[in-house]
C-alpha positions as CSV (number, residue, x, y, z in Angstrom):
1,X,7.7,4.3,-7.7
2,X,5.2,6.5,-9.4
3,X,1.6,5.9,-8.4
4,X,-1.3,6.5,-10.7
5,X,-3.9,8.2,-8.4
6,X,-7.4,9.0,-9.5
7,X,-8.4,12.7,-9.2
8,X,-11.2,12.1,-6.7
9,X,-9.7,9.1,-5.1
10,X,-9.1,10.2,-1.6
11,X,-5.4,9.6,-1.3
12,X,-3.1,12.4,-0.1
13,X,0.6,12.4,0.2
14,X,1.7,13.5,3.7
15,X,5.2,14.1,5.0
16,X,6.4,11.5,7.5
17,X,9.9,11.7,8.7
18,X,10.1,8.1,9.7
19,X,8.8,6.8,6.3
20,X,11.3,5.3,3.8
21,X,10.6,8.1,1.3
22,X,9.9,10.8,4.0
23,X,6.1,10.6,3.1
24,X,3.2,8.3,3.1
25,X,0.1,8.0,1.0
26,X,-2.9,8.4,3.3
27,X,-6.6,7.7,2.9
28,X,-8.7,8.8,5.8
29,X,-11.9,7.4,4.2
30,X,-12.6,4.6,1.7
31,X,-10.4,5.4,-1.4
32,X,-10.2,4.3,-5.0
33,X,-7.2,2.2,-5.9
34,X,-3.8,3.7,-6.7
35,X,-1.8,1.7,-9.3
36,X,1.7,1.1,-10.3
37,X,3.7,-1.4,-12.4
38,X,6.7,-3.4,-11.1
39,X,9.2,-5.5,-13.0
40,X,10.3,-8.3,-10.7
41,X,9.4,-11.7,-9.3
42,X,8.4,-10.7,-5.8
43,X,7.3,-7.5,-3.9
44,X,6.3,-6.4,-0.5
45,X,4.1,-3.4,0.7
46,X,5.5,-1.4,3.6
47,X,3.0,0.5,5.8
48,X,2.5,1.9,9.3
49,X,0.4,-0.2,11.7
50,X,-1.3,0.7,15.0
51,X,-4.6,0.7,17.0
52,X,-6.1,3.5,14.8
53,X,-5.3,2.0,11.5
54,X,-7.8,0.4,8.9
55,X,-7.8,-2.1,6.2
56,X,-6.1,-1.9,2.8
57,X,-7.1,-4.1,-0.2
58,X,-4.4,-5.2,-2.6
59,X,-4.7,-7.0,-6.1
60,X,-2.1,-8.1,-8.6
61,X,-2.7,-8.1,-12.4
62,X,-6.5,-7.6,-11.9
63,X,-6.9,-10.8,-9.8
64,X,-8.9,-11.1,-6.5
65,X,-8.7,-8.3,-4.0
66,X,-6.9,-9.4,-0.7
67,X,-7.7,-7.6,2.5
68,X,-4.7,-6.4,4.7
69,X,-5.4,-5.3,8.1
70,X,-3.0,-2.4,9.5
71,X,-4.5,-2.7,13.0
72,X,-2.1,-3.7,15.8
73,X,-2.0,-3.2,19.5
74,X,1.0,-1.0,19.4
75,X,1.9,1.6,16.6
76,X,5.0,0.8,14.5
77,X,6.4,2.2,11.3
78,X,7.9,0.5,8.2
79,X,6.3,-2.9,8.7
80,X,5.9,-5.4,5.8
81,X,2.1,-5.8,5.8
82,X,1.9,-7.8,2.4
83,X,4.3,-9.8,0.2
84,X,3.8,-12.0,-2.7
85,X,5.9,-14.0,-5.2
86,X,4.9,-13.5,-8.9
87,X,6.2,-14.8,-12.2
88,X,9.2,-12.9,-13.3
89,X,8.1,-10.0,-15.5
90,X,5.9,-6.9,-15.4
91,X,2.9,-6.7,-13.0
92,X,0.3,-4.2,-12.2
93,X,-0.2,-3.6,-8.4
94,X,-3.3,-1.9,-7.1
95,X,-3.9,-0.7,-3.6
96,X,-7.3,0.5,-2.2
97,X,-8.1,2.3,1.1
98,X,-10.9,-0.1,2.1
99,X,-11.9,0.7,5.8
100,X,-10.8,3.2,8.4
101,X,-7.5,5.2,8.3
102,X,-5.2,3.6,5.9
103,X,-1.6,4.6,4.8
104,X,1.3,2.9,3.0
105,X,4.9,3.8,2.8
106,X,6.6,2.0,-0.1
107,X,6.7,-1.0,-2.3
108,X,9.8,-3.1,-2.2
109,X,10.7,-5.1,-5.4
110,X,12.9,-8.3,-5.7
111,X,14.0,-8.4,-9.3
């Protein structure tokens, strides 16, 4: 998926050999939201987790923001950190780096 990133938004694409697309979007400080659209009836966000990770916020179609903690006692790659069923059709997904070191790998779509 292509992500619309604000010019001053704080998100950086970094290589990561264990990531699904061999890169992550990383925010080492609070960052404005990145956005994409999906067509489907469910989606999941995949991200690395670990003791040094922070908190993302996610919202769908301009609704309420949901906080998603990426903190865990042990580091791991490619974890589903958020999933949601939605009405079949087109939806806008926004992800914001909220607190701490945040990153995400991919968005998986069920059509």
